[in-house]
Each structure stands twice: as C-alpha cells, then as structure tokens.
N, C-alpha and C positions, 0 to 999 in steps of 0.2 A: 712630623707635622702632618695635618690631614687637609684634604682639598675636596671640596663638593664639584663634581664634575656634571653630574645629572646625565644628560644624552650626549655622549661624545660625538661631535660633528668634525673636529679635528683628526689628524692622524693620530694613531696611538704612538707613533714614533715622536712626535712633537710633544705629546703629553708626558711621556717618559723622558724625555730631554728636560722640560721645565720642572718636572718633580725632582729630578737629580741636582739641577740647579738650585732649587730651594729647599732641599732636604726634607721632601715630602716623602712618607713611606706608606701613606694609607689614602685611598680614594674612594668616594661615595659615587657609585655610577649605576645607570639604569640599563645599559647596553647588554642585551642577553646574546652575546658574541663570544664564543669560546676562543677565537683567535686574539681578540683584544684581551680578554682576561688572562690567557696564558701568557701573552706578552708581558702584562704587567707583574704577574707572579714571578716570571722569569727575571725580571728586572729588581725584584726585591720590594715591590710595591704591592700592597694587599688591596684587593678590590672587594669593597663591601656593596651589596645591593641595597639601594635606597629606595625605600618604600613610604610613599607619602600618605598619611593617614588622615587626610582631610575629608572627614566624613561626619554625618550628624548621627549616624546610628551604627550599630555594630555591623561590621562586615563579616559574615559567617565563613567566607570562603579565604579570609586573610591568611590563617594559619597553614591551611593545605596548599595555598598557592605560594607562600614563602618556602614552606618545607620542600615543595617541588623544585622552586628555583634553586635552592641551596643545594640540594641533592643532584641537580641536573647540570649545573654549570661550575667552574672553579672559582666560586667566591669564597672569601674568608670568613664571611658573616653576613648578617643583616642589619642594616642602620634604618631606624624608624624615624622619619619626618613627622613629629608630631604636633599638629595645629588644631585648635579648637575654634570652631566657626561662631559657636553661640554658648554664652555660660549657662544657659537654661538645660543644656545637655551634658553638663559638666559631669555629674555622677555616673550616669550610664557610661558616658565616655571614659571615665577613670577606669570603671570596672572592666570595660572592655580591653583597653590598652594593658591593664595588668594581667589580665587572663591571657592575653596573646603573648605578652613576655614570658608568662609562667610556662606555656605550653612551648615556646620556642627553647626556653632553657631546659626543660625535660627532655627534649630532644638533642641536647647539647649543641645547639645552634648559637655560635657567639653573636651577641647583638650589642647595639649601641643605640641611644636615642638622643635626639637633639630636640630642645624644648626652650621655650622662652622663660626668662627669669622667675616669673610669677607661677607659672605652671610647675617649675622646678620644685618650688616650695609646697605647692599643693598636692601633686601627685607623689613624692617620695618614693620613686621608682627603685626597685630592688636591682638595679643593673648599672653599668656605666652611663654616664650622661654627656651630652655636649650642650653647654648653656649659650644660647644665642644671646650673648651680651653686646648687641648692636648699639655702637656709638661711633662719633667720629673723632673721639680722643682717646688717649691711653687711660686717663684717670676715668673716664665715663665707662669704659669697658670694665676696669677694676672694681669700681663701685657697684656696678649691676651684679657683678659676681659675688662680692662680699655681702650685699644685701639680701642674696636670693639662694645661696647654696647652704642646703640643710641635708645634704646626702652623705652617707658613709662610704659610698663607692667612689672611685677615681672620676675625675671628671675632665672634660676638655672645653676650651672656651672657643667659640664661633665669633668670627668677626665679618662684617659685610664689606664689598667692594663695589657692587652693583650701583647704577645710577638710579636710586629710588627716592621716594619722599617719605617722611620728612628728611632732609639732608643731613641732620644731625645722627643718624643712625648708620651711616655708612663712611668708608675712608675713600669713596670715590672721588676723584679730582686730585688726590695726593700723590706725590711722586713715588715710585718704586722704591727708592733708598729711604724715604721718609717711613714708608708702610712697613718695609722690613724692618727697620729700626723699632717701629711700633710694636711689632710682633715680638721681638726680642725683649723689649721693655716688659710688656705683659708677661711673658713667659717667665722673666727673671724674678718677677714681683711673686709669683705663686710657686717658684721653684721648689721651696721646702715644704709645700703643702702637699695637698692631694692631686695637684694638676697632673694629668697624663699628656696632654698636648694642646697645640693651637689648631684650629681648624679655619679655613678661610673658604668664604662663599663668594664668587664661586670662580672656576677656572678661566671662562673667558674673559670676565671683567677683571680678574687678577692680572692676566698676563698682558692686558692693554695697559696697565699702569705705566706711565712713562718715567 
C-alpha cells in the first residue's frame, strides 16, 4: 500500500510504525532530509519525492530539479502530482507533462503520476499512474476507476481521508475499522486486473481516523 505524507512534521519513527501497522511499503514525501529517507529505506519503505505540477505553463527547470533531487537524496523515484488549473491550457500542459516523463524515463528515474479520472483518460501517460478516485463509498471509488481507466500500464487507486468539501469525495468521519475494510474491498475487486496498489491521502488525516 502507498501513503501520501507530503511534508513530514511527525517523527519518522511514528511514521514507520504506522506504515508497518497498515502494510504500507511506499510513501510520497517532500522532505529533503537524508536521515528521514535512510530510516524509511532501512525499514523497507520506499520514499518517492512528490512533486506538485500545479502550474499554467511549462516549468523549464522541472527536469533538472527533479534529476538533482533524485541523484542527491536516497529516493526510490519521483511521484508527479498532476493537476490542471485551467482547461484552456490543456494541450500545452499535456505536452509538457509527457516531455517531462520522457526525460525522466530516459535517465532511468522511476516515476509514478497521480491524476484525476478524466485526466487519466485524456493524457494516456506512458507510465504507472495513481487514479484519484475520490468518493466516500466503495462503489463510488470502483465506478470512477472503471469509467476512467484506459491505460496499458499498472495503476494504483487513491482515496481521500481529509476533511474537505464536497463531503462525498472523502472517507473523513468514518471509523478506522470501516476504512480499512473499504480499502481491502477495493483491492479485492481489482485484484485480478492491472491494480498495483491502494494509495491513501494522506498520513495526518488517515492516522486520526478513530
């Protein structure tokens, strides 16, 4: 299972303990801290540097920045958080994302992209993806994936636990036992397909479920 951490403000010891309890073996994190990353690697948890690509135009420094991060710190790879702010910029944005992925792959840098269901169908990225199938029900998550997945690569399914609106896109407010059962049900449904893993957004709100 995978976990969005973003900037770790908790101790790495607590994070590792939680990951072990939940069977999490991959985290998406922004901390450029060798001690944290080495601790995760030693515990068998792969840290991917999460890079938010929330921009309106091409970031010409993105590739060089990500390459330097990957070469300078013990990350297992790069996770691209792809969000489009305006549909009027879709085509140049798509071109930029595909070129960025191409350059990372040419340098043998492992990558994964998270993406909303509609963008999944439109972008058709040549790499593993994580579909943000946000819903507050098991069937809602499954239906979003079934309607959107058009990729030949393995995929993961991301679910939300934050207190955000609208409330029908998050498992916030559910109990920990119910949420863990929901994750298992989603995994079981796609088990014989191309599903790679389940991803939970995000660490702080997940661990606060009661």
